[in-house]
A tleap script that builds the chain and sets N, CA, C and O, in Angstrom:
source leaprc.protein.ff14SB
mol = sequence {
  NMET ARG THR PRO ALA LYS ILE VAL LEU ALA
  LEU LEU LEU ALA ALA ALA PRO ALA GLU SER
  LEU GLY SER GLY PRO GLU ALA ARG PRO LEU
  VAL PHE GLU ALA ILE PRO ALA GLN GLY THR
  LYS VAL ARG LEU ASP ALA GLU ARG HIE PHE
  VAL PHE SER PHE ASN GLU LYS PRO THR MET
  GLY THR ALA ILE ALA LYS VAL GLN ILE PHE
  GLY ALA GLY GLY ARG THR ASP GLN SER PHE
  GLU ILE ARG GLY ASN ALA ASP MET PRO THR
  MET GLY CYS GLN ARG GLY LYS PRO GLU ARG
  THR PHE VAL LEU ASN LYS LYS GLY ASP TYR
  LEU LEU PRO PHE THR PHE GLY MET PRO GLY
  GLU TRP GLU VAL TYR LEU THR PHE LEU LYS
  ASP GLY ALA VAL VAL TYR ARG GLY LYS TYR
  ALA PHE GLU CILE
}
set mol.1.N position { 180.926 127.981 126.115 }
set mol.1.CA position { 179.823 128.266 127.014 }
set mol.1.C position { 178.645 127.348 126.662 }
set mol.1.O position { 178.280 127.214 125.494 }
set mol.2.N position { 178.068 126.730 127.667 }
set mol.2.CA position { 176.944 125.814 127.466 }
set mol.2.C position { 175.625 126.579 127.490 }
set mol.2.O position { 175.455 127.536 128.245 }
set mol.3.N position { 174.693 126.130 126.640 }
set mol.3.CA position { 173.354 126.689 126.647 }
set mol.3.C position { 172.516 125.860 127.608 }
set mol.3.O position { 172.534 124.631 127.531 }
set mol.4.N position { 171.778 126.506 128.516 }
set mol.4.CA position { 170.954 125.739 129.458 }
set mol.4.C position { 169.978 124.818 128.715 }
set mol.4.O position { 169.435 125.178 127.670 }
set mol.5.N position { 169.774 123.641 129.272 }
set mol.5.CA position { 168.942 122.611 128.645 }
set mol.5.C position { 167.522 123.099 128.386 }
set mol.5.O position { 166.930 122.747 127.365 }
set mol.6.N position { 166.967 123.895 129.285 }
set mol.6.CA position { 165.599 124.377 129.108 }
set mol.6.C position { 165.484 125.256 127.868 }
set mol.6.O position { 164.490 125.188 127.145 }
set mol.7.N position { 166.491 126.072 127.625 }
set mol.7.CA position { 166.462 126.945 126.449 }
set mol.7.C position { 166.560 126.109 125.178 }
set mol.7.O position { 165.839 126.357 124.211 }
set mol.8.N position { 167.452 125.120 125.178 }
set mol.8.CA position { 167.598 124.249 124.015 }
set mol.8.C position { 166.289 123.515 123.732 }
set mol.8.O position { 165.858 123.428 122.582 }
set mol.9.N position { 165.660 122.991 124.779 }
set mol.9.CA position { 164.398 122.284 124.614 }
set mol.9.C position { 163.337 123.222 124.055 }
set mol.9.O position { 162.601 122.841 123.144 }
set mol.10.N position { 163.242 124.433 124.577 }
set mol.10.CA position { 162.260 125.404 124.089 }
set mol.10.C position { 162.493 125.730 122.619 }
set mol.10.O position { 161.536 125.846 121.853 }
set mol.11.N position { 163.752 125.878 122.216 }
set mol.11.CA position { 164.062 126.163 120.818 }
set mol.11.C position { 163.687 124.988 119.915 }
set mol.11.O position { 163.155 125.188 118.823 }
set mol.12.N position { 163.964 123.766 120.368 }
set mol.12.CA position { 163.606 122.590 119.580 }
set mol.12.C position { 162.096 122.463 119.419 }
set mol.12.O position { 161.607 122.148 118.334 }
set mol.13.N position { 161.359 122.709 120.498 }
set mol.13.CA position { 159.906 122.614 120.432 }
set mol.13.C position { 159.330 123.691 119.531 }
set mol.13.O position { 158.390 123.430 118.781 }
set mol.14.N position { 159.875 124.886 119.591 }
set mol.14.CA position { 159.388 125.980 118.754 }
set mol.14.C position { 159.637 125.692 117.279 }
set mol.14.O position { 158.846 126.103 116.429 }
set mol.15.N position { 160.719 124.997 116.965 }
set mol.15.CA position { 161.076 124.723 115.574 }
set mol.15.C position { 160.394 123.478 115.023 }
set mol.15.O position { 160.388 123.272 113.809 }
set mol.16.N position { 159.824 122.651 115.879 }
set mol.16.CA position { 159.212 121.393 115.435 }
set mol.16.C position { 157.880 121.645 114.754 }
set mol.16.O position { 157.152 122.555 115.152 }
set mol.17.N position { 157.543 120.863 113.739 }
set mol.17.CA position { 156.227 120.999 113.115 }
set mol.17.C position { 155.129 120.681 114.121 }
set mol.17.O position { 155.322 119.847 115.006 }
set mol.18.N position { 153.994 121.330 113.995 }
set mol.18.CA position { 152.902 121.193 114.965 }
set mol.18.C position { 152.447 119.750 115.127 }
set mol.18.O position { 152.176 119.322 116.249 }
set mol.19.N position { 152.355 118.977 114.028 }
set mol.19.CA position { 151.849 117.618 114.158 }
set mol.19.C position { 152.769 116.724 114.981 }
set mol.19.O position { 152.290 115.764 115.585 }
set mol.20.N position { 154.053 116.995 115.027 }
set mol.20.CA position { 154.953 116.169 115.817 }
set mol.20.C position { 154.838 116.465 117.307 }
set mol.20.O position { 155.301 115.687 118.141 }
set mol.21.N position { 154.219 117.589 117.634 }
set mol.21.CA position { 154.029 117.942 119.040 }
set mol.21.C position { 152.748 117.354 119.600 }
set mol.21.O position { 152.463 117.482 120.790 }
set mol.22.N position { 151.984 116.711 118.741 }
set mol.22.CA position { 150.738 116.102 119.217 }
set mol.22.C position { 149.591 117.081 119.256 }
set mol.22.O position { 148.643 116.879 120.014 }
set mol.23.N position { 149.645 118.137 118.464 }
set mol.23.CA position { 148.506 119.036 118.414 }
set mol.23.C position { 147.449 118.406 117.521 }
set mol.23.O position { 147.720 117.431 116.821 }
set mol.24.N position { 146.281 118.949 117.546 }
set mol.24.CA position { 145.199 118.383 116.748 }
set mol.24.C position { 144.299 117.516 117.608 }
set mol.24.O position { 144.485 117.451 118.823 }
set mol.25.N position { 143.333 116.851 117.005 }
set mol.25.CA position { 142.335 116.094 117.768 }
set mol.25.C position { 142.922 114.997 118.640 }
set mol.25.O position { 142.435 114.770 119.748 }
set mol.26.N position { 143.961 114.308 118.164 }
set mol.26.CA position { 144.506 113.216 118.957 }
set mol.26.C position { 145.299 113.697 120.172 }
set mol.26.O position { 145.668 112.883 121.018 }
set mol.27.N position { 145.568 114.998 120.276 }
set mol.27.CA position { 146.315 115.533 121.405 }
set mol.27.C position { 145.417 115.787 122.609 }
set mol.27.O position { 145.912 115.995 123.716 }
set mol.28.N position { 144.114 115.774 122.406 }
set mol.28.CA position { 143.208 116.005 123.528 }
set mol.28.C position { 143.367 114.896 124.557 }
set mol.28.O position { 143.512 113.728 124.196 }
set mol.29.N position { 143.340 115.253 125.828 }
set mol.29.CA position { 143.460 114.192 126.833 }
set mol.29.C position { 142.244 113.267 126.776 }
set mol.29.O position { 141.107 113.715 126.628 }
set mol.30.N position { 142.510 111.979 126.895 }
set mol.30.CA position { 141.428 111.010 126.898 }
set mol.30.C position { 140.705 111.078 128.236 }
set mol.30.O position { 141.334 111.231 129.283 }
set mol.31.N position { 139.399 110.967 128.197 }
set mol.31.CA position { 138.592 111.022 129.415 }
set mol.31.C position { 138.195 109.603 129.790 }
set mol.31.O position { 137.582 108.889 128.997 }
set mol.32.N position { 138.548 109.205 130.997 }
set mol.32.CA position { 138.222 107.889 131.528 }
set mol.32.C position { 137.281 108.067 132.709 }
set mol.32.O position { 137.627 108.732 133.686 }
set mol.33.N position { 136.089 107.475 132.626 }
set mol.33.CA position { 135.130 107.541 133.726 }
set mol.33.C position { 135.615 106.667 134.880 }
set mol.33.O position { 136.212 105.613 134.662 }
set mol.34.N position { 135.360 107.108 136.092 }
set mol.34.CA position { 135.743 106.327 137.271 }
set mol.34.C position { 134.847 105.098 137.382 }
set mol.34.O position { 133.621 105.204 137.339 }
set mol.35.N position { 135.469 103.943 137.524 }
set mol.35.CA position { 134.738 102.695 137.754 }
set mol.35.C position { 134.618 102.534 139.266 }
set mol.35.O position { 135.628 102.547 139.970 }
set mol.36.N position { 133.387 102.380 139.775 }
set mol.36.CA position { 133.235 102.224 141.227 }
set mol.36.C position { 133.808 100.890 141.703 }
set mol.36.O position { 134.570 100.244 140.984 }
set mol.37.N position { 133.451 100.499 142.870 }
set mol.37.CA position { 133.972 99.281 143.488 }
set mol.37.C position { 133.856 98.069 142.569 }
set mol.37.O position { 132.967 97.985 141.723 }
set mol.38.N position { 134.787 97.133 142.765 }
set mol.38.CA position { 134.752 95.881 142.006 }
set mol.38.C position { 133.393 95.213 142.172 }
set mol.38.O position { 132.786 95.262 143.241 }
set mol.39.N position { 132.932 94.592 141.099 }
set mol.39.CA position { 131.667 93.875 141.146 }
set mol.39.C position { 130.447 94.739 140.897 }
set mol.39.O position { 129.325 94.232 140.892 }
set mol.40.N position { 130.642 96.041 140.688 }
set mol.40.CA position { 129.536 96.962 140.441 }
set mol.40.C position { 129.173 96.958 138.960 }
set mol.40.O position { 130.056 96.936 138.103 }
set mol.41.N position { 127.889 96.979 138.658 }
set mol.41.CA position { 127.456 97.067 137.267 }
set mol.41.C position { 127.716 98.477 136.750 }
set mol.41.O position { 127.360 99.469 137.386 }
set mol.42.N position { 128.354 98.539 135.565 }
set mol.42.CA position { 128.640 99.821 134.929 }
set mol.42.C position { 128.020 99.790 133.533 }
set mol.42.O position { 128.269 98.868 132.756 }
set mol.43.N position { 127.216 100.797 133.223 }
set mol.43.CA position { 126.505 100.862 131.955 }
set mol.43.C position { 127.469 101.159 130.811 }
set mol.43.O position { 128.233 102.122 130.874 }
set mol.44.N position { 127.435 100.325 129.757 }
set mol.44.CA position { 128.216 100.546 128.536 }
set mol.44.C position { 127.411 101.346 127.514 }
set mol.44.O position { 127.907 102.305 126.922 }
set mol.45.N position { 126.163 100.932 127.321 }
set mol.45.CA position { 125.247 101.604 126.413 }
set mol.45.C position { 123.830 101.280 126.879 }
set mol.45.O position { 123.641 100.757 127.977 }
set mol.46.N position { 122.854 101.582 126.065 }
set mol.46.CA position { 121.459 101.373 126.476 }
set mol.46.C position { 121.124 99.908 126.724 }
set mol.46.O position { 120.203 99.610 127.485 }
set mol.47.N position { 121.855 98.984 126.094 }
set mol.47.CA position { 121.530 97.564 126.189 }
set mol.47.C position { 122.494 96.745 127.034 }
set mol.47.O position { 122.153 95.636 127.446 }
set mol.48.N position { 123.688 97.262 127.302 }
set mol.48.CA position { 124.729 96.448 127.930 }
set mol.48.C position { 125.352 97.129 129.142 }
set mol.48.O position { 125.395 98.353 129.263 }
set mol.49.N position { 125.834 96.260 130.035 }
set mol.49.CA position { 126.634 96.726 131.171 }
set mol.49.C position { 127.788 95.751 131.370 }
set mol.49.O position { 127.784 94.645 130.828 }
set mol.50.N position { 128.771 96.175 132.151 }
set mol.50.CA position { 129.891 95.288 132.457 }
set mol.50.C position { 130.160 95.302 133.948 }
set mol.50.O position { 129.717 96.186 134.682 }
set mol.51.N position { 130.908 94.282 134.372 }
set mol.51.CA position { 131.345 94.160 135.765 }
set mol.51.C position { 132.852 93.932 135.734 }
set mol.51.O position { 133.337 93.039 135.039 }
set mol.52.N position { 133.598 94.752 136.497 }
set mol.52.CA position { 135.055 94.645 136.574 }
set mol.52.C position { 135.439 94.084 137.935 }
set mol.52.O position { 134.847 94.438 138.955 }
set mol.53.N position { 136.453 93.191 137.941 }
set mol.53.CA position { 136.974 92.674 139.208 }
set mol.53.C position { 138.371 92.101 138.987 }
set mol.53.O position { 138.801 91.890 137.853 }
set mol.54.N position { 139.065 91.855 140.089 }
set mol.54.CA position { 140.333 91.123 140.071 }
set mol.54.C position { 140.073 89.728 140.626 }
set mol.54.O position { 139.113 89.515 141.367 }
set mol.55.N position { 140.939 88.774 140.261 }
set mol.55.CA position { 140.778 87.415 140.775 }
set mol.55.C position { 141.024 87.370 142.286 }
set mol.55.O position { 140.509 86.488 142.973 }
set mol.56.N position { 141.797 88.303 142.795 }
set mol.56.CA position { 142.047 88.442 144.229 }
set mol.56.C position { 142.445 89.887 144.493 }
set mol.56.O position { 142.723 90.643 143.562 }
set mol.57.N position { 142.471 90.266 145.765 }
set mol.57.CA position { 142.853 91.636 146.105 }
set mol.57.C position { 144.250 91.903 145.547 }
set mol.57.O position { 145.185 91.156 145.836 }
set mol.58.N position { 144.398 92.972 144.745 }
set mol.58.CA position { 145.719 93.239 144.170 }
set mol.58.C position { 146.770 93.527 145.240 }
set mol.58.O position { 146.556 94.324 146.153 }
set mol.59.N position { 147.898 92.859 145.100 }
set mol.59.CA position { 149.062 93.091 145.947 }
set mol.59.C position { 150.259 93.178 145.014 }
set mol.59.O position { 150.111 93.059 143.798 }
set mol.60.N position { 151.439 93.386 145.574 }
set mol.60.CA position { 152.615 93.390 144.718 }
set mol.60.C position { 152.734 92.026 144.065 }
set mol.60.O position { 152.601 90.995 144.724 }
set mol.61.N position { 152.983 92.028 142.777 }
set mol.61.CA position { 153.006 90.795 141.998 }
set mol.61.C position { 151.934 90.858 140.935 }
set mol.61.O position { 151.564 91.940 140.479 }
set mol.62.N position { 151.435 89.704 140.541 }
set mol.62.CA position { 150.475 89.643 139.436 }
set mol.62.C position { 149.060 89.407 139.944 }
set mol.62.O position { 148.825 88.574 140.819 }
set mol.63.N position { 148.128 90.158 139.379 }
set mol.63.CA position { 146.697 89.961 139.628 }
set mol.63.C position { 146.011 89.929 138.265 }
set mol.63.O position { 146.414 90.636 137.341 }
set mol.64.N position { 144.991 89.119 138.149 }
set mol.64.CA position { 144.284 88.982 136.882 }
set mol.64.C position { 142.998 89.795 136.934 }
set mol.64.O position { 142.144 89.585 137.796 }
set mol.65.N position { 142.877 90.726 135.993 }
set mol.65.CA position { 141.655 91.522 135.878 }
set mol.65.C position { 140.640 90.753 135.055 }
set mol.65.O position { 140.985 90.115 134.060 }
set mol.66.N position { 139.383 90.817 135.478 }
set mol.66.CA position { 138.304 90.122 134.769 }
set mol.66.C position { 137.196 91.122 134.476 }
set mol.66.O position { 136.782 91.891 135.344 }
set mol.67.N position { 136.728 91.093 133.234 }
set mol.67.CA position { 135.598 91.916 132.828 }
set mol.67.C position { 134.545 90.985 132.255 }
set mol.67.O position { 134.840 90.133 131.417 }
set mol.68.N position { 133.322 91.156 132.714 }
set mol.68.CA position { 132.186 90.407 132.190 }
set mol.68.C position { 131.226 91.421 131.592 }
set mol.68.O position { 130.881 92.412 132.237 }
set mol.69.N position { 130.793 91.176 130.360 }
set mol.69.CA position { 129.840 92.058 129.690 }
set mol.69.C position { 128.523 91.316 129.555 }
set mol.69.O position { 128.486 90.163 129.126 }
set mol.70.N position { 127.431 91.999 129.930 }
set mol.70.CA position { 126.108 91.394 129.878 }
set mol.70.C position { 125.194 92.241 129.003 }
set mol.70.O position { 125.230 93.470 129.048 }
set mol.71.N position { 124.384 91.569 128.217 }
set mol.71.CA position { 123.398 92.231 127.363 }
set mol.71.C position { 122.001 91.969 127.863 }
set mol.71.O position { 121.790 91.677 129.040 }
set mol.72.N position { 121.055 92.074 126.963 }
set mol.72.CA position { 119.642 91.859 127.295 }
set mol.72.C position { 119.436 90.473 127.889 }
set mol.72.O position { 120.009 89.492 127.417 }
set mol.73.N position { 118.629 90.404 128.907 }
set mol.73.CA position { 118.323 89.125 129.538 }
set mol.73.C position { 119.468 88.547 130.348 }
set mol.73.O position { 119.408 87.385 130.749 }
set mol.74.N position { 120.509 89.327 130.598 }
set mol.74.CA position { 121.632 88.854 131.398 }
set mol.74.C position { 122.598 87.945 130.663 }
set mol.74.O position { 123.476 87.342 131.281 }
set mol.75.N position { 122.447 87.839 129.350 }
set mol.75.CA position { 123.358 86.995 128.560 }
set mol.75.C position { 124.709 87.663 128.411 }
set mol.75.O position { 124.803 88.883 128.275 }
set mol.76.N position { 125.754 86.850 128.438 }
set mol.76.CA position { 127.096 87.410 128.249 }
set mol.76.C position { 127.271 87.868 126.806 }
set mol.76.O position { 126.757 87.257 125.870 }
set mol.77.N position { 128.007 88.952 126.660 }
set mol.77.CA position { 128.272 89.523 125.340 }
set mol.77.C position { 129.771 89.435 125.089 }
set mol.77.O position { 130.569 89.990 125.845 }
set mol.78.N position { 130.146 88.738 124.030 }
set mol.78.CA position { 131.556 88.536 123.706 }
set mol.78.C position { 131.952 89.273 122.429 }
set mol.78.O position { 132.938 88.910 121.787 }
set mol.79.N position { 131.203 90.293 122.057 }
set mol.79.CA position { 131.428 90.968 120.787 }
set mol.79.C position { 132.313 92.211 120.890 }
set mol.79.O position { 132.472 92.942 119.913 }
set mol.80.N position { 132.882 92.448 122.056 }
set mol.80.CA position { 133.714 93.631 122.252 }
set mol.80.C position { 135.197 93.266 122.219 }
set mol.80.O position { 135.579 92.111 122.402 }
set mol.81.N position { 136.000 94.264 121.983 }
set mol.81.CA position { 137.441 94.159 122.222 }
set mol.81.C position { 137.710 95.076 123.408 }
set mol.81.O position { 137.255 96.219 123.439 }
set mol.82.N position { 138.450 94.564 124.379 }
set mol.82.CA position { 138.781 95.374 125.551 }
set mol.82.C position { 140.297 95.462 125.636 }
set mol.82.O position { 141.000 94.456 125.543 }
set mol.83.N position { 140.783 96.673 125.815 }
set mol.83.CA position { 142.213 96.913 125.990 }
set mol.83.C position { 142.432 97.555 127.344 }
set mol.83.O position { 141.557 98.245 127.868 }
set mol.84.N position { 143.613 97.321 127.908 }
set mol.84.CA position { 143.875 97.899 129.214 }
set mol.84.C position { 145.343 98.070 129.513 }
set mol.84.O position { 146.205 97.480 128.861 }
set mol.85.N position { 145.611 98.889 130.512 }
set mol.85.CA position { 146.946 99.035 131.069 }
set mol.85.C position { 146.810 99.547 132.500 }
set mol.85.O position { 145.712 99.883 132.944 }
set mol.86.N position { 147.921 99.605 133.212 }
set mol.86.CA position { 147.916 100.076 134.595 }
set mol.86.C position { 149.104 101.000 134.805 }
set mol.86.O position { 150.186 100.772 134.264 }
set mol.87.N position { 148.894 102.029 135.583 }
set mol.87.CA position { 149.946 102.990 135.898 }
set mol.87.C position { 149.754 103.527 137.306 }
set mol.87.O position { 148.698 103.374 137.921 }
set mol.88.N position { 150.804 104.158 137.789 }
set mol.88.CA position { 150.761 104.834 139.081 }
set mol.88.C position { 150.694 106.336 138.822 }
set mol.88.O position { 151.696 106.926 138.417 }
set mol.89.N position { 149.537 106.975 139.045 }
set mol.89.CA position { 149.427 108.403 138.760 }
set mol.89.C position { 150.371 109.261 139.604 }
set mol.89.O position { 150.788 110.333 139.164 }
set mol.90.N position { 150.705 108.810 140.791 }
set mol.90.CA position { 151.610 109.583 141.640 }
set mol.90.C position { 153.038 109.594 141.122 }
set mol.90.O position { 153.848 110.423 141.537 }
set mol.91.N position { 153.348 108.671 140.212 }
set mol.91.CA position { 154.686 108.616 139.630 }
set mol.91.C position { 154.766 109.454 138.355 }
set mol.91.O position { 155.818 109.522 137.719 }
set mol.92.N position { 153.669 110.084 137.986 }
set mol.92.CA position { 153.664 110.924 136.803 }
set mol.92.C position { 153.528 110.164 135.501 }
set mol.92.O position { 153.682 110.751 134.430 }
set mol.93.N position { 153.241 108.860 135.565 }
set mol.93.CA position { 153.153 108.053 134.339 }
set mol.93.C position { 151.883 108.379 133.578 }
set mol.93.O position { 151.939 108.744 132.403 }
set mol.94.N position { 150.752 108.253 134.227 }
set mol.94.CA position { 149.436 108.503 133.681 }
set mol.94.C position { 149.273 108.008 132.254 }
set mol.94.O position { 149.320 108.786 131.301 }
set mol.95.N position { 149.088 106.752 132.128 }
set mol.95.CA position { 148.814 106.057 130.877 }
set mol.95.C position { 150.013 106.050 129.946 }
set mol.95.O position { 149.855 106.105 128.727 }
set mol.96.N position { 151.196 105.982 130.507 }
set mol.96.CA position { 152.386 105.943 129.681 }
set mol.96.C position { 152.673 104.589 129.075 }
set mol.96.O position { 153.461 104.492 128.134 }
set mol.97.N position { 152.063 103.550 129.583 }
set mol.97.CA position { 152.309 102.198 129.079 }
set mol.97.C position { 151.348 101.883 127.932 }
set mol.97.O position { 150.217 102.367 127.921 }
set mol.98.N position { 151.789 101.082 126.979 }
set mol.98.CA position { 150.877 100.712 125.886 }
set mol.98.C position { 149.755 99.814 126.387 }
set mol.98.O position { 149.913 99.069 127.354 }
set mol.99.N position { 148.626 99.904 125.708 }
set mol.99.CA position { 147.496 99.050 126.065 }
set mol.99.C position { 147.719 97.631 125.559 }
set mol.99.O position { 148.320 97.416 124.507 }
set mol.100.N position { 147.221 96.672 126.328 }
set mol.100.CA position { 147.229 95.269 125.917 }
set mol.100.C position { 145.783 94.824 125.793 }
set mol.100.O position { 144.888 95.419 126.393 }
set mol.101.N position { 145.561 93.784 125.018 }
set mol.101.CA position { 144.206 93.309 124.748 }
set mol.101.C position { 143.821 92.185 125.706 }
set mol.101.O position { 144.582 91.240 125.913 }
set mol.102.N position { 142.632 92.301 126.283 }
set mol.102.CA position { 142.075 91.246 127.123 }
set mol.102.C position { 141.786 90.030 126.248 }
set mol.102.O position { 141.500 90.164 125.058 }
set mol.103.N position { 141.864 88.843 126.847 }
set mol.103.CA position { 141.619 87.584 126.146 }
set mol.103.C position { 140.337 86.973 126.695 }
set mol.103.O position { 140.090 87.008 127.901 }
set mol.104.N position { 139.520 86.410 125.803 }
set mol.104.CA position { 138.286 85.743 126.217 }
set mol.104.C position { 138.586 84.317 126.669 }
set mol.104.O position { 139.325 83.590 126.006 }
set mol.105.N position { 138.005 83.923 127.806 }
set mol.105.CA position { 138.133 82.523 128.213 }
set mol.105.C position { 136.889 81.743 127.749 }
set mol.105.O position { 136.003 82.312 127.111 }
set mol.106.N position { 136.826 80.460 128.067 }
set mol.106.CA position { 135.718 79.615 127.602 }
set mol.106.C position { 134.367 80.047 128.168 }
set mol.106.O position { 133.333 79.815 127.543 }
set mol.107.N position { 134.367 80.673 129.347 }
set mol.107.CA position { 133.123 81.124 129.971 }
set mol.107.C position { 132.613 82.436 129.381 }
set mol.107.O position { 131.487 82.851 129.652 }
set mol.108.N position { 133.453 83.086 128.571 }
set mol.108.CA position { 133.057 84.382 128.007 }
set mol.108.C position { 133.518 85.561 128.831 }
set mol.108.O position { 133.053 86.681 128.621 }
set mol.109.N position { 134.439 85.327 129.780 }
set mol.109.CA position { 135.008 86.413 130.574 }
set mol.109.C position { 136.245 86.950 129.863 }
set mol.109.O position { 137.008 86.192 129.264 }
set mol.110.N position { 136.430 88.243 129.935 }
set mol.110.CA position { 137.629 88.875 129.385 }
set mol.110.C position { 138.673 88.932 130.500 }
set mol.110.O position { 138.375 89.419 131.590 }
set mol.111.N position { 139.893 88.442 130.248 }
set mol.111.CA position { 140.940 88.362 131.267 }
set mol.111.C position { 142.221 89.030 130.796 }
set mol.111.O position { 142.570 88.979 129.617 }
set mol.112.N position { 142.925 89.664 131.751 }
set mol.112.CA position { 144.231 90.252 131.453 }
set mol.112.C position { 145.040 90.328 132.751 }
set mol.112.O position { 144.582 90.924 133.726 }
set mol.113.N position { 146.242 89.730 132.776 }
set mol.113.CA position { 147.079 89.838 133.974 }
set mol.113.C position { 147.795 91.185 134.031 }
set mol.113.O position { 148.232 91.716 133.010 }
set mol.114.N position { 147.904 91.723 135.233 }
set mol.114.CA position { 148.654 92.949 135.483 }
set mol.114.C position { 149.697 92.659 136.550 }
set mol.114.O position { 149.429 91.927 137.503 }
set mol.115.N position { 150.883 93.230 136.392 }
set mol.115.CA position { 151.941 93.081 137.389 }
set mol.115.C position { 152.138 94.413 138.080 }
set mol.115.O position { 152.357 95.438 137.434 }
set mol.116.N position { 152.058 94.389 139.412 }
set mol.116.CA position { 152.212 95.588 140.228 }
set mol.116.C position { 153.526 95.468 140.983 }
set mol.116.O position { 153.684 94.608 141.850 }
set mol.117.N position { 154.468 96.344 140.641 }
set mol.117.CA position { 155.828 96.225 141.138 }
set mol.117.C position { 156.149 96.966 142.411 }
set mol.117.O position { 157.239 96.797 142.957 }
set mol.118.N position { 155.234 97.786 142.904 }
set mol.118.CA position { 155.524 98.525 144.133 }
set mol.118.C position { 154.223 98.963 144.793 }
set mol.118.O position { 153.190 99.076 144.132 }
set mol.119.N position { 154.278 99.210 146.100 }
set mol.119.CA position { 153.075 99.675 146.787 }
set mol.119.C position { 152.772 101.123 146.419 }
set mol.119.O position { 153.657 101.873 146.006 }
set mol.120.N position { 151.523 101.496 146.574 }
set mol.120.CA position { 151.110 102.868 146.294 }
set mol.120.C position { 149.777 102.895 145.576 }
set mol.120.O position { 149.065 101.893 145.513 }
set mol.121.N position { 149.449 104.068 145.033 }
set mol.121.CA position { 148.201 104.250 144.300 }
set mol.121.C position { 148.381 103.767 142.862 }
set mol.121.O position { 149.366 104.097 142.201 }
set mol.122.N position { 147.419 102.988 142.393 }
set mol.122.CA position { 147.428 102.458 141.031 }
set mol.122.C position { 146.101 102.759 140.368 }
set mol.122.O position { 145.084 102.947 141.035 }
set mol.123.N position { 146.124 102.804 139.048 }
set mol.123.CA position { 144.908 102.921 138.250 }
set mol.123.C position { 145.001 101.941 137.089 }
set mol.123.O position { 146.021 101.861 136.405 }
set mol.124.N position { 143.921 101.201 136.878 }
set mol.124.CA position { 143.799 100.328 135.717 }
set mol.124.C position { 142.874 101.048 134.745 }
set mol.124.O position { 141.774 101.464 135.108 }
set mol.125.N position { 143.334 101.187 133.512 }
set mol.125.CA position { 142.575 101.874 132.472 }
set mol.125.C position { 142.005 100.854 131.507 }
set mol.125.O position { 142.709 99.944 131.070 }
set mol.126.N position { 140.717 101.005 131.171 }
set mol.126.CA position { 140.050 100.088 130.258 }
set mol.126.C position { 139.459 100.866 129.084 }
set mol.126.O position { 138.865 101.929 129.265 }
set mol.127.N position { 139.630 100.324 127.887 }
set mol.127.CA position { 139.018 100.886 126.694 }
set mol.127.C position { 138.203 99.783 126.030 }
set mol.127.O position { 138.740 98.730 125.688 }
set mol.128.N position { 136.906 100.025 125.847 }
set mol.128.CA position { 135.998 99.071 125.219 }
set mol.128.C position { 135.768 99.512 123.781 }
set mol.128.O position { 135.424 100.666 123.523 }
set mol.129.N position { 135.960 98.584 122.845 }
set mol.129.CA position { 135.748 98.867 121.426 }
set mol.129.C position { 134.707 97.914 120.859 }
set mol.129.O position { 134.674 96.731 121.197 }
set mol.130.N position { 133.873 98.443 120.007 }
set mol.130.CA position { 132.862 97.642 119.306 }
set mol.130.C position { 133.003 97.970 117.828 }
set mol.130.O position { 132.821 99.119 117.427 }
set mol.131.N position { 133.326 96.973 117.021 }
set mol.131.CA position { 133.553 97.161 115.586 }
set mol.131.C position { 134.606 98.234 115.320 }
set mol.131.O position { 134.485 99.010 114.372 }
set mol.132.N position { 135.635 98.274 116.157 }
set mol.132.CA position { 136.750 99.196 115.988 }
set mol.132.C position { 136.541 100.590 116.546 }
set mol.132.O position { 137.480 101.387 116.566 }
set mol.133.N position { 135.337 100.907 116.999 }
set mol.133.CA position { 135.046 102.237 117.546 }
set mol.133.C position { 135.023 102.181 119.074 }
set mol.133.O position { 134.508 101.226 119.656 }
set mol.134.N position { 135.575 103.198 119.714 }
set mol.134.CA position { 135.582 103.264 121.175 }
set mol.134.C position { 134.168 103.525 121.671 }
set mol.134.O position { 133.507 104.475 121.252 }
set mol.135.N position { 133.717 102.651 122.580 }
set mol.135.CA position { 132.387 102.754 123.162 }
set mol.135.C position { 132.458 103.343 124.566 }
set mol.135.O position { 131.573 104.095 124.977 }
set mol.136.N position { 133.514 102.998 125.300 }
set mol.136.CA position { 133.611 103.408 126.707 }
set mol.136.C position { 135.071 103.392 127.131 }
set mol.136.O position { 135.848 102.539 126.702 }
set mol.137.N position { 135.431 104.347 127.978 }
set mol.137.CA position { 136.743 104.360 128.629 }
set mol.137.C position { 136.519 104.535 130.121 }
set mol.137.O position { 135.795 105.430 130.556 }
set mol.138.N position { 137.153 103.664 130.899 }
set mol.138.CA position { 136.996 103.753 132.342 }
set mol.138.C position { 138.307 103.464 133.043 }
set mol.138.O position { 139.219 102.857 132.481 }
set mol.139.N position { 138.379 103.923 134.308 }
set mol.139.CA position { 139.572 103.621 135.112 }
set mol.139.C position { 139.138 103.214 136.499 }
set mol.139.O position { 138.190 103.754 137.069 }
set mol.140.N position { 139.865 102.242 137.026 }
set mol.140.CA position { 139.611 101.746 138.381 }
set mol.140.C position { 140.833 102.094 139.228 }
set mol.140.O position { 141.948 101.660 138.938 }
set mol.141.N position { 140.609 102.878 140.272 }
set mol.141.CA position { 141.700 103.307 141.159 }
set mol.141.C position { 141.689 102.472 142.435 }
set mol.141.O position { 140.631 102.162 142.981 }
set mol.142.N position { 142.894 102.110 142.904 }
set mol.142.CA position { 143.016 101.305 144.114 }
set mol.142.C position { 144.406 101.503 144.704 }
set mol.142.O position { 145.274 102.127 144.095 }
set mol.143.N position { 144.595 100.964 145.893 }
set mol.143.CA position { 145.855 101.111 146.620 }
set mol.143.C position { 146.451 99.729 146.906 }
set mol.143.O position { 145.736 98.788 147.250 }
set mol.144.N position { 147.738 99.631 146.761 }
set mol.144.CA position { 148.445 98.392 147.120 }
set mol.144.C position { 149.299 98.707 148.334 }
set mol.144.O position { 149.999 97.830 148.840 }
savepdb mol mol.pdb
quit
């Protein structure tokens, strides 16, 4: 006689140590602020803001995300690390892909290519770090 899969899963979860289930502080869902339309200034802290955009309207295939960070006097700030990924929330993924690091170009823009494999609702998630500490988390939602 076979034991239903749901019962087996419940027994395994009940027997697992709490830390392997992701309980504790790191189990809390990460909060990502909504990033408004491309090209909009978004405040990072009291002194800095950033602007998010794609090199072209995202379609199926590859689009390059660009982030520009500006400090006092409108000067570009290249002192951050930015990580990102993209997922389709309607597919139940919701940040299931690992984050990749944006690369700085000669102009001081942070760039990262994303590949969109199917039409639908997408979200790009961004994490800004300064000296290893998370400063801001944001997500940009759009449709392909």
